[in-house]
TORKOL-4160 file (C-alpha; in steps of 0.2 Angstrom, whole numbers, padded with zeros to 4 digits, m for minus):
273
<pt num="1" X="0062" Y="m0083" Z="0022"/>
<pt num="2" X="0050" Y="m0070" Z="0016"/>
<pt num="3" X="0036" Y="m0081" Z="0023"/>
<pt num="4" X="0043" Y="m0082" Z="0040"/>
<pt num="5" X="0046" Y="m0063" Z="0040"/>
<pt num="6" X="0027" Y="m0061" Z="0035"/>
<pt num="7" X="0022" Y="m0071" Z="0051"/>
<pt num="8" X="0034" Y="m0060" Z="0061"/>
<pt num="9" X="0025" Y="m0045" Z="0054"/>
<pt num="10" X="0008" Y="m0053" Z="0059"/>
<pt num="11" X="0012" Y="m0055" Z="0077"/>
<pt num="12" X="0019" Y="m0037" Z="0078"/>
<pt num="13" X="0003" Y="m0030" Z="0070"/>
<pt num="14" X="m0008" Y="m0039" Z="0082"/>
<pt num="15" X="0000" Y="m0030" Z="0097"/>
<pt num="16" X="m0001" Y="m0014" Z="0086"/>
<pt num="17" X="m0020" Y="m0016" Z="0085"/>
<pt num="18" X="m0022" Y="m0020" Z="0104"/>
<pt num="19" X="m0012" Y="m0004" Z="0109"/>
<pt num="20" X="m0021" Y="0006" Z="0096"/>
<pt num="21" X="m0038" Y="0001" Z="0104"/>
<pt num="22" X="m0032" Y="0005" Z="0121"/>
<pt num="23" X="m0026" Y="0022" Z="0116"/>
<pt num="24" X="m0042" Y="0026" Z="0108"/>
<pt num="25" X="m0053" Y="0022" Z="0122"/>
<pt num="26" X="m0063" Y="0038" Z="0127"/>
<pt num="27" X="m0050" Y="0048" Z="0118"/>
<pt num="28" X="m0049" Y="0060" Z="0103"/>
<pt num="29" X="m0045" Y="0050" Z="0087"/>
<pt num="30" X="m0036" Y="0063" Z="0077"/>
<pt num="31" X="m0023" Y="0068" Z="0090"/>
<pt num="32" X="m0019" Y="0050" Z="0093"/>
<pt num="33" X="m0016" Y="0047" Z="0074"/>
<pt num="34" X="m0006" Y="0063" Z="0074"/>
<pt num="35" X="0006" Y="0057" Z="0088"/>
<pt num="36" X="0007" Y="0041" Z="0080"/>
<pt num="37" X="0014" Y="0048" Z="0064"/>
<pt num="38" X="0025" Y="0060" Z="0075"/>
<pt num="39" X="0033" Y="0046" Z="0085"/>
<pt num="40" X="0035" Y="0035" Z="0069"/>
<pt num="41" X="0044" Y="0049" Z="0060"/>
<pt num="42" X="0056" Y="0051" Z="0075"/>
<pt num="43" X="0060" Y="0033" Z="0075"/>
<pt num="44" X="0066" Y="0034" Z="0056"/>
<pt num="45" X="0073" Y="0052" Z="0056"/>
<pt num="46" X="0090" Y="0047" Z="0064"/>
<pt num="47" X="0092" Y="0034" Z="0050"/>
<pt num="48" X="0088" Y="0048" Z="0037"/>
<pt num="49" X="0101" Y="0060" Z="0045"/>
<pt num="50" X="0115" Y="0048" Z="0048"/>
<pt num="51" X="0113" Y="0041" Z="0030"/>
<pt num="52" X="0115" Y="0058" Z="0023"/>
<pt num="53" X="0128" Y="0066" Z="0033"/>
<pt num="54" X="0138" Y="0050" Z="0038"/>
<pt num="55" X="0133" Y="0037" Z="0025"/>
<pt num="56" X="0148" Y="0026" Z="0029"/>
<pt num="57" X="0140" Y="0022" Z="0046"/>
<pt num="58" X="0125" Y="0013" Z="0039"/>
<pt num="59" X="0129" Y="0010" Z="0021"/>
<pt num="60" X="0132" Y="m0009" Z="0024"/>
<pt num="61" X="0117" Y="m0011" Z="0036"/>
<pt num="62" X="0098" Y="m0014" Z="0034"/>
<pt num="63" X="0095" Y="0003" Z="0040"/>
<pt num="64" X="0104" Y="0014" Z="0027"/>
<pt num="65" X="0092" Y="0026" Z="0018"/>
<pt num="66" X="0099" Y="0030" Z="0000"/>
<pt num="67" X="0097" Y="0047" Z="m0007"/>
<pt num="68" X="0082" Y="0049" Z="m0019"/>
<pt num="69" X="0075" Y="0062" Z="m0030"/>
<pt num="70" X="0058" Y="0068" Z="m0035"/>
<pt num="71" X="0056" Y="0053" Z="m0047"/>
<pt num="72" X="0055" Y="0043" Z="m0031"/>
<pt num="73" X="0047" Y="0054" Z="m0018"/>
<pt num="74" X="0032" Y="0058" Z="m0029"/>
<pt num="75" X="0027" Y="0039" Z="m0027"/>
<pt num="76" X="0031" Y="0039" Z="m0009"/>
<pt num="77" X="0019" Y="0055" Z="m0006"/>
<pt num="78" X="0005" Y="0045" Z="m0015"/>
<pt num="79" X="0008" Y="0031" Z="m0003"/>
<pt num="80" X="0007" Y="0043" Z="0012"/>
<pt num="81" X="m0010" Y="0049" Z="0006"/>
<pt num="82" X="m0017" Y="0031" Z="0004"/>
<pt num="83" X="m0010" Y="0025" Z="0021"/>
<pt num="84" X="m0016" Y="0041" Z="0030"/>
<pt num="85" X="m0034" Y="0039" Z="0023"/>
<pt num="86" X="m0035" Y="0021" Z="0028"/>
<pt num="87" X="m0029" Y="0025" Z="0045"/>
<pt num="88" X="m0041" Y="0039" Z="0048"/>
<pt num="89" X="m0056" Y="0029" Z="0043"/>
<pt num="90" X="m0049" Y="0014" Z="0053"/>
<pt num="91" X="m0046" Y="0024" Z="0069"/>
<pt num="92" X="m0063" Y="0031" Z="0069"/>
<pt num="93" X="m0071" Y="0014" Z="0066"/>
<pt num="94" X="m0060" Y="0006" Z="0079"/>
<pt num="95" X="m0065" Y="0019" Z="0092"/>
<pt num="96" X="m0084" Y="0015" Z="0091"/>
<pt num="97" X="m0083" Y="m0004" Z="0088"/>
<pt num="98" X="m0077" Y="m0020" Z="0098"/>
<pt num="99" X="m0060" Y="m0026" Z="0093"/>
<pt num="100" X="m0067" Y="m0043" Z="0090"/>
<pt num="101" X="m0077" Y="m0035" Z="0075"/>
<pt num="102" X="m0063" Y="m0024" Z="0069"/>
<pt num="103" X="m0049" Y="m0037" Z="0069"/>
<pt num="104" X="m0059" Y="m0050" Z="0058"/>
<pt num="105" X="m0065" Y="m0036" Z="0045"/>
<pt num="106" X="m0047" Y="m0030" Z="0043"/>
<pt num="107" X="m0042" Y="m0049" Z="0041"/>
<pt num="108" X="m0053" Y="m0049" Z="0025"/>
<pt num="109" X="m0041" Y="m0037" Z="0017"/>
<pt num="110" X="m0030" Y="m0051" Z="0010"/>
<pt num="111" X="m0045" Y="m0057" Z="0000"/>
<pt num="112" X="m0046" Y="m0040" Z="m0009"/>
<pt num="113" X="m0027" Y="m0040" Z="m0011"/>
<pt num="114" X="m0028" Y="m0057" Z="m0019"/>
<pt num="115" X="m0039" Y="m0051" Z="m0032"/>
<pt num="116" X="m0028" Y="m0037" Z="m0036"/>
<pt num="117" X="m0012" Y="m0048" Z="m0036"/>
<pt num="118" X="m0020" Y="m0060" Z="m0048"/>
<pt num="119" X="m0026" Y="m0046" Z="m0060"/>
<pt num="120" X="m0011" Y="m0034" Z="m0059"/>
<pt num="121" X="0004" Y="m0044" Z="m0055"/>
<pt num="122" X="m0002" Y="m0061" Z="m0062"/>
<pt num="123" X="0002" Y="m0071" Z="m0046"/>
<pt num="124" X="m0006" Y="m0088" Z="m0045"/>
<pt num="125" X="m0011" Y="m0099" Z="m0030"/>
<pt num="126" X="m0011" Y="m0117" Z="m0027"/>
<pt num="127" X="m0026" Y="m0127" Z="m0021"/>
<pt num="128" X="m0022" Y="m0125" Z="m0002"/>
<pt num="129" X="m0020" Y="m0107" Z="m0004"/>
<pt num="130" X="m0037" Y="m0105" Z="m0013"/>
<pt num="131" X="m0045" Y="m0115" Z="0001"/>
<pt num="132" X="m0038" Y="m0102" Z="0014"/>
<pt num="133" X="m0045" Y="m0088" Z="0003"/>
<pt num="134" X="m0063" Y="m0096" Z="0004"/>
<pt num="135" X="m0061" Y="m0099" Z="0022"/>
<pt num="136" X="m0058" Y="m0081" Z="0024"/>
<pt num="137" X="m0074" Y="m0076" Z="0014"/>
<pt num="138" X="m0084" Y="m0088" Z="0024"/>
<pt num="139" X="m0077" Y="m0081" Z="0041"/>
<pt num="140" X="m0083" Y="m0064" Z="0036"/>
<pt num="141" X="m0101" Y="m0069" Z="0034"/>
<pt num="142" X="m0100" Y="m0078" Z="0051"/>
<pt num="143" X="m0093" Y="m0063" Z="0058"/>
<pt num="144" X="m0108" Y="m0052" Z="0052"/>
<pt num="145" X="m0119" Y="m0064" Z="0062"/>
<pt num="146" X="m0108" Y="m0062" Z="0078"/>
<pt num="147" X="m0109" Y="m0043" Z="0076"/>
<pt num="148" X="m0127" Y="m0043" Z="0076"/>
<pt num="149" X="m0127" Y="m0052" Z="0093"/>
<pt num="150" X="m0117" Y="m0037" Z="0100"/>
<pt num="151" X="m0130" Y="m0025" Z="0093"/>
<pt num="152" X="m0120" Y="m0020" Z="0077"/>
<pt num="153" X="m0130" Y="m0020" Z="0061"/>
<pt num="154" X="m0117" Y="m0023" Z="0047"/>
<pt num="155" X="m0129" Y="m0014" Z="0034"/>
<pt num="156" X="m0133" Y="0002" Z="0044"/>
<pt num="157" X="m0119" Y="0005" Z="0056"/>
<pt num="158" X="m0108" Y="0019" Z="0048"/>
<pt num="159" X="m0093" Y="0014" Z="0059"/>
<pt num="160" X="m0093" Y="m0003" Z="0050"/>
<pt num="161" X="m0092" Y="0005" Z="0034"/>
<pt num="162" X="m0078" Y="0016" Z="0040"/>
<pt num="163" X="m0068" Y="0000" Z="0044"/>
<pt num="164" X="m0073" Y="m0008" Z="0028"/>
<pt num="165" X="m0067" Y="0008" Z="0019"/>
<pt num="166" X="m0051" Y="0007" Z="0028"/>
<pt num="167" X="m0048" Y="m0011" Z="0023"/>
<pt num="168" X="m0051" Y="m0007" Z="0005"/>
<pt num="169" X="m0038" Y="0007" Z="0006"/>
<pt num="170" X="m0026" Y="m0004" Z="0015"/>
<pt num="171" X="m0028" Y="m0018" Z="0001"/>
<pt num="172" X="m0024" Y="m0004" Z="m0012"/>
<pt num="173" X="m0008" Y="0001" Z="m0001"/>
<pt num="174" X="m0003" Y="m0017" Z="m0001"/>
<pt num="175" X="m0003" Y="m0018" Z="m0019"/>
<pt num="176" X="0006" Y="m0002" Z="m0021"/>
<pt num="177" X="0018" Y="m0008" Z="m0009"/>
<pt num="178" X="0023" Y="m0023" Z="m0020"/>
<pt num="179" X="0025" Y="m0011" Z="m0035"/>
<pt num="180" X="0036" Y="0001" Z="m0024"/>
<pt num="181" X="0047" Y="m0013" Z="m0017"/>
<pt num="182" X="0050" Y="m0019" Z="m0035"/>
<pt num="183" X="0057" Y="m0002" Z="m0040"/>
<pt num="184" X="0064" Y="0007" Z="m0024"/>
<pt num="185" X="0074" Y="0003" Z="m0008"/>
<pt num="186" X="0062" Y="m0002" Z="0007"/>
<pt num="187" X="0070" Y="0010" Z="0019"/>
<pt num="188" X="0068" Y="0025" Z="0007"/>
<pt num="189" X="0050" Y="0021" Z="0006"/>
<pt num="190" X="0046" Y="0017" Z="0024"/>
<pt num="191" X="0057" Y="0032" Z="0032"/>
<pt num="192" X="0050" Y="0046" Z="0020"/>
<pt num="193" X="0032" Y="0040" Z="0020"/>
<pt num="194" X="0032" Y="0042" Z="0038"/>
<pt num="195" X="0039" Y="0060" Z="0037"/>
<pt num="196" X="0026" Y="0064" Z="0023"/>
<pt num="197" X="0012" Y="0057" Z="0034"/>
<pt num="198" X="0018" Y="0069" Z="0048"/>
<pt num="199" X="0016" Y="0084" Z="0037"/>
<pt num="200" X="m0001" Y="0079" Z="0030"/>
<pt num="201" X="m0008" Y="0074" Z="0048"/>
<pt num="202" X="m0001" Y="0091" Z="0054"/>
<pt num="203" X="m0013" Y="0100" Z="0041"/>
<pt num="204" X="m0028" Y="0089" Z="0047"/>
<pt num="205" X="m0025" Y="0093" Z="0065"/>
<pt num="206" X="m0024" Y="0111" Z="0061"/>
<pt num="207" X="m0039" Y="0113" Z="0050"/>
<pt num="208" X="m0050" Y="0099" Z="0056"/>
<pt num="209" X="m0047" Y="0095" Z="0074"/>
<pt num="210" X="m0040" Y="0111" Z="0083"/>
<pt num="211" X="m0055" Y="0122" Z="0078"/>
<pt num="212" X="m0067" Y="0110" Z="0085"/>
<pt num="213" X="m0057" Y="0102" Z="0099"/>
<pt num="214" X="m0068" Y="0109" Z="0114"/>
<pt num="215" X="m0084" Y="0103" Z="0107"/>
<pt num="216" X="m0077" Y="0085" Z="0102"/>
<pt num="217" X="m0070" Y="0071" Z="0112"/>
<pt num="218" X="m0056" Y="0077" Z="0123"/>
<pt num="219" X="m0039" Y="0071" Z="0121"/>
<pt num="220" X="m0029" Y="0063" Z="0135"/>
<pt num="221" X="m0012" Y="0056" Z="0135"/>
<pt num="222" X="m0009" Y="0037" Z="0135"/>
<pt num="223" X="0008" Y="0029" Z="0135"/>
<pt num="224" X="0001" Y="0016" Z="0123"/>
<pt num="225" X="0002" Y="0029" Z="0110"/>
<pt num="226" X="0021" Y="0027" Z="0109"/>
<pt num="227" X="0019" Y="0008" Z="0109"/>
<pt num="228" X="0007" Y="0010" Z="0093"/>
<pt num="229" X="0022" Y="0018" Z="0084"/>
<pt num="230" X="0035" Y="0006" Z="0090"/>
<pt num="231" X="0025" Y="m0010" Z="0085"/>
<pt num="232" X="0019" Y="m0002" Z="0068"/>
<pt num="233" X="0036" Y="0003" Z="0063"/>
<pt num="234" X="0043" Y="m0014" Z="0067"/>
<pt num="235" X="0029" Y="m0023" Z="0058"/>
<pt num="236" X="0031" Y="m0012" Z="0043"/>
<pt num="237" X="0050" Y="m0014" Z="0042"/>
<pt num="238" X="0049" Y="m0033" Z="0042"/>
<pt num="239" X="0035" Y="m0032" Z="0029"/>
<pt num="240" X="0044" Y="m0021" Z="0017"/>
<pt num="241" X="0060" Y="m0031" Z="0019"/>
<pt num="242" X="0050" Y="m0047" Z="0015"/>
<pt num="243" X="0041" Y="m0039" Z="0000"/>
<pt num="244" X="0058" Y="m0034" Z="m0008"/>
<pt num="245" X="0064" Y="m0052" Z="m0007"/>
<pt num="246" X="0065" Y="m0063" Z="m0023"/>
<pt num="247" X="0049" Y="m0073" Z="m0025"/>
<pt num="248" X="0039" Y="m0064" Z="m0012"/>
<pt num="249" X="0020" Y="m0064" Z="m0016"/>
<pt num="250" X="0010" Y="m0050" Z="m0010"/>
<pt num="251" X="m0006" Y="m0061" Z="m0010"/>
<pt num="252" X="0002" Y="m0073" Z="0003"/>
<pt num="253" X="0011" Y="m0060" Z="0013"/>
<pt num="254" X="m0005" Y="m0050" Z="0015"/>
<pt num="255" X="m0014" Y="m0065" Z="0019"/>
<pt num="256" X="m0002" Y="m0071" Z="0033"/>
<pt num="257" X="0000" Y="m0053" Z="0039"/>
<pt num="258" X="m0018" Y="m0052" Z="0043"/>
<pt num="259" X="m0016" Y="m0066" Z="0055"/>
<pt num="260" X="m0013" Y="m0052" Z="0067"/>
<pt num="261" X="m0031" Y="m0055" Z="0070"/>
<pt num="262" X="m0027" Y="m0069" Z="0081"/>
<pt num="263" X="m0018" Y="m0058" Z="0093"/>
<pt num="264" X="m0030" Y="m0044" Z="0093"/>
<pt num="265" X="m0045" Y="m0055" Z="0094"/>
<pt num="266" X="m0038" Y="m0064" Z="0110"/>
<pt num="267" X="m0034" Y="m0048" Z="0118"/>
<pt num="268" X="m0051" Y="m0041" Z="0114"/>
<pt num="269" X="m0060" Y="m0056" Z="0121"/>
<pt num="270" X="m0049" Y="m0057" Z="0137"/>
<pt num="271" X="m0045" Y="m0039" Z="0141"/>
<pt num="272" X="m0057" Y="m0027" Z="0132"/>
<pt num="273" X="m0072" Y="m0038" Z="0131"/>
């Protein structure tokens, strides 16, 4: 069951990448990221409020958000920092690179997650799973050759390194998710980390973007920004639920989830070119 949910999350993530690329076209990165955190928070805020004031309405559903103290929230705040850092680097990189390059780089994230899963959680893969890992590594080197054909030098293009750093932080986040799901309720983590991200992003916008907004890329509204939040929230909800199931392996879930590259690559090739 958890493997099926991982595939579902992958499909949703693919559409998330597509709408993210569309929203960032000739647009200011930080406001788009800020609105994403706002809409994601608004999606989960009703569940937090209803669970607190009328717990009987959601208590027996998947959307119930149990009460939690500082001993839980401190871990969620750390996750917010990790995710927001990954997003920031990833959004800037995606703005300046073709989706056909960004998607496959993100698809190498499971390789890093795999190493962490082997060392930290003691997960073990079978022969077929190892073959898949080797294919992912080989595809990255093939990708670097493809990138040069598009005028992108993998060694000297700083936006490439932004996306790589985003992928590394994403792998760290994935390993941390496995740790969190083993200790806390999935709705507590997802609902509150979106809220904390909103406050963190508010500070970034206030001190980094707002003072320089007139001298940087102007912001314009795009309805795809809302779709970013919708598809990301749905993808993460399915992902967290899968990780919380007995026997779920973060190394496999992460690898399957990055199958989103199939959706983003096809859209990038056919629509964004």
